[in-house]
Legacy VTK file of the C-alpha trace (Angstrom):
# vtk DataFile Version 3.0
C-alpha trace
ASCII
DATASET POLYDATA
POINTS 237 float
-9.154 11.209 3.300
-5.804 11.111 3.512
-3.654 7.818 2.928
-0.276 7.120 2.061
0.527 4.397 -0.067
4.563 3.400 -0.045
6.310 1.235 -2.349
8.062 -0.334 0.549
9.242 -0.544 3.923
12.957 -0.677 2.465
15.202 1.445 -0.197
17.747 -0.189 -1.135
20.495 -0.891 1.714
18.437 1.472 4.444
16.882 -0.151 7.771
13.384 -0.903 7.904
11.624 1.771 7.882
14.048 4.371 7.686
12.974 6.534 4.806
9.624 6.005 5.806
9.690 7.774 9.205
10.134 11.406 7.736
7.298 10.742 5.138
5.294 9.519 8.259
5.584 12.432 10.050
5.190 15.045 7.236
2.545 13.222 6.997
0.798 13.269 9.978
2.786 15.742 11.996
5.220 15.471 14.916
2.740 15.847 17.789
1.782 12.127 20.233
-1.060 10.018 18.764
-2.295 6.560 18.881
-1.521 4.377 15.956
-2.913 1.162 14.932
-0.709 -1.298 13.507
-2.320 -4.379 11.451
0.626 -7.037 10.956
-1.801 -9.205 8.817
0.556 -9.674 5.846
3.045 -11.493 8.114
3.284 -15.034 7.581
6.714 -16.370 9.045
7.213 -13.795 11.448
5.022 -13.588 14.387
2.764 -10.518 15.139
4.009 -9.221 18.168
7.216 -9.213 16.719
6.592 -7.403 13.891
5.069 -4.618 15.785
8.331 -4.504 18.029
10.433 -4.101 14.440
7.950 -1.103 13.968
7.636 0.381 17.699
11.818 0.680 17.712
11.291 2.346 14.048
9.704 4.925 15.449
11.385 4.996 18.826
12.729 8.610 18.075
8.608 9.981 17.073
5.405 10.725 20.042
3.659 7.982 18.219
2.273 5.279 20.575
1.984 2.486 18.280
-0.265 -0.500 19.104
-0.377 -3.645 17.219
-3.263 -5.201 16.158
-4.043 -8.317 16.934
-7.105 -11.023 16.728
-8.674 -10.888 20.083
-7.981 -6.904 20.253
-8.073 -5.853 16.663
-12.038 -4.257 16.849
-11.117 -1.966 20.011
-7.576 -0.846 19.022
-8.670 0.462 15.540
-11.916 1.980 16.849
-9.828 3.842 18.809
-6.952 4.736 17.052
-5.977 8.135 15.322
-4.049 6.393 12.437
-4.143 3.003 11.244
-0.860 2.148 9.507
-0.223 -1.506 7.929
2.672 -3.756 6.715
3.621 -5.438 3.792
3.722 -9.055 3.544
1.279 -11.379 1.835
-1.419 -9.138 0.264
-3.468 -12.290 -0.449
-3.233 -13.195 3.449
-3.515 -9.500 5.077
-6.913 -8.954 3.048
-7.900 -12.690 3.577
-7.024 -11.485 8.100
-8.835 -7.964 7.711
-12.188 -9.820 6.285
-11.426 -13.275 8.851
-11.651 -10.828 12.203
-14.401 -8.425 10.524
-12.428 -5.269 10.326
-12.390 -4.553 7.184
-15.438 -1.919 7.239
-14.206 -0.305 10.569
-11.203 0.375 8.812
-12.541 1.694 5.072
-15.425 3.753 7.314
-12.676 5.258 9.796
-10.377 6.243 7.109
-13.099 8.165 5.255
-14.294 9.668 8.025
-10.990 11.503 7.849
-9.005 9.172 9.814
-5.288 8.993 8.081
-3.958 5.969 6.608
-0.288 4.964 6.343
0.614 1.571 4.432
3.482 -0.264 2.406
4.123 -2.690 -0.156
0.932 -5.462 0.869
-0.190 -2.221 2.760
-0.410 0.133 -0.182
-1.287 -2.583 -2.627
-5.052 -3.015 -0.254
-5.728 1.253 -1.113
-6.641 -0.273 -4.591
-9.720 -0.692 -6.027
-8.442 -4.574 -6.061
-5.550 -7.172 -5.026
-5.155 -8.169 -8.524
-2.190 -6.365 -9.052
-0.377 -7.843 -6.318
3.363 -9.376 -7.038
2.367 -11.977 -4.671
2.012 -15.517 -4.838
-2.142 -16.336 -3.587
-1.040 -18.424 -0.889
-4.385 -18.235 1.008
-7.906 -17.136 -0.539
-9.752 -13.792 1.107
-13.402 -13.679 0.862
-12.725 -11.322 -1.793
-9.973 -9.773 -4.076
-12.020 -5.668 -3.429
-9.469 -4.129 -1.543
-10.423 -0.659 0.167
-10.766 1.854 -2.719
-9.430 5.127 -0.748
-7.382 5.366 -4.438
-9.742 4.452 -7.532
-7.207 2.761 -9.768
-5.063 -0.701 -9.166
-1.396 -0.253 -7.360
1.625 -1.938 -8.486
4.324 -2.086 -5.281
8.010 -2.533 -6.054
7.863 -1.769 -9.559
10.713 -2.704 -11.374
10.541 -4.154 -15.425
13.052 -6.556 -15.709
14.532 -8.913 -18.607
16.868 -11.610 -17.904
18.684 -13.313 -19.991
17.402 -16.853 -21.029
14.092 -16.440 -19.139
11.388 -16.761 -20.923
8.933 -15.593 -18.989
6.423 -12.406 -18.849
8.051 -9.510 -17.869
6.293 -7.062 -15.336
4.800 -4.488 -17.463
3.203 -8.126 -19.492
1.329 -8.697 -16.569
0.406 -5.740 -15.562
-0.825 -4.966 -19.360
-2.831 -8.854 -19.057
-4.898 -6.730 -16.525
-5.735 -3.666 -18.540
-6.549 -5.884 -21.281
-9.218 -7.512 -19.567
-10.252 -4.644 -16.820
-10.082 -1.560 -19.973
-10.742 1.543 -17.859
-8.508 0.782 -14.756
-5.752 2.581 -14.469
-2.679 0.764 -12.616
0.349 2.608 -10.851
3.491 1.083 -10.738
5.501 2.211 -7.348
9.538 1.570 -7.519
11.020 1.135 -4.255
10.923 4.196 -2.212
8.168 6.183 -3.979
4.767 6.615 -2.666
1.599 8.194 -2.878
-0.086 10.841 -0.615
-3.828 11.550 -1.011
-4.439 14.955 1.039
-7.249 17.829 0.708
-8.260 16.162 -1.929
-4.958 16.288 -3.996
-2.751 13.086 -5.253
0.441 13.044 -5.404
3.419 10.735 -6.386
6.234 11.372 -4.187
10.056 9.820 -3.865
13.331 9.859 -6.192
12.631 8.346 -9.183
9.825 8.456 -12.025
6.794 5.878 -11.500
4.725 4.412 -14.205
1.252 4.906 -15.645
-0.470 1.432 -17.477
-4.017 2.493 -19.194
-5.874 1.164 -21.814
-5.431 2.693 -24.818
-8.623 4.240 -27.218
-8.246 1.683 -29.682
-6.658 -1.296 -28.579
-4.125 -2.481 -26.279
-2.241 -0.299 -23.653
-0.627 3.050 -23.210
2.431 3.133 -20.453
4.443 6.498 -19.867
6.252 7.655 -17.111
4.481 9.822 -13.681
6.966 12.061 -12.851
8.827 13.215 -9.653
6.314 15.003 -7.735
3.694 15.186 -10.111
0.221 15.545 -9.251
-1.962 12.340 -10.486
-5.227 13.715 -9.153
-6.652 13.179 -12.679
-6.572 8.909 -11.590
-9.319 9.848 -8.418
LINES 1 238
237 0 1 2 3 4 5 6 7 8 9 10 11 12 13 14 15 16 17 18 19 20 21 22 23 24 25 26 27 28 29 30 31 32 33 34 35 36 37 38 39 40 41 42 43 44 45 46 47 48 49 50 51 52 53 54 55 56 57 58 59 60 61 62 63 64 65 66 67 68 69 70 71 72 73 74 75 76 77 78 79 80 81 82 83 84 85 86 87 88 89 90 91 92 93 94 95 96 97 98 99 100 101 102 103 104 105 106 107 108 109 110 111 112 113 114 115 116 117 118 119 120 121 122 123 124 125 126 127 128 129 130 131 132 133 134 135 136 137 138 139 140 141 142 143 144 145 146 147 148 149 150 151 152 153 154 155 156 157 158 159 160 161 162 163 164 165 166 167 168 169 170 171 172 173 174 175 176 177 178 179 180 181 182 183 184 185 186 187 188 189 190 191 192 193 194 195 196 197 198 199 200 201 202 203 204 205 206 207 208 209 210 211 212 213 214 215 216 217 218 219 220 221 222 223 224 225 226 227 228 229 230 231 232 233 234 235 236
């Protein structure tokens, strides 16, 4: 399988997908190909508007980007050379993927070698489940089960910040709760500007900053360690 799971569509003050375009070109090449863009994570933005934003971002490439809509979802997915899934609300995204019956077709295409590119919510669903998303469950999908292209959990937009006088749990505490109740299932935290790339059977962490890995401790609790820039993390496969 070929999978590029990016934390976010923007990095700092950069434009929409500005940092992502070079990564995508390196990942799938610069030749003309047809990309099926899945916009279903969007809640307040029209799907076609979202698709137009993606087309604009890739305007200087040879890619043909077709937006997947409810009425054409099956055919656009079937005829695509690449699957691309945008960010937004992860629960909404997975709900619609199940509702429009394209879960199996996407899973089979990617298992058969079709490259998959996703950011934010689109990266979340490359893992085992969506149980470590940051999003609110604004709608209930048929299942929390994601595509399992990567046999672990992801947490895009990862940051662990403690605010003065704020008494709620930190991101790390929330992720540690998952690992505690699901021993043996690791979580990769992806700070903005980082990604996981699966290609030729090898999984690399890429970006300009370190990531984090949460795993069950041998005795009790959880272990957290840094993932180095460009680290080979194929042991997670």
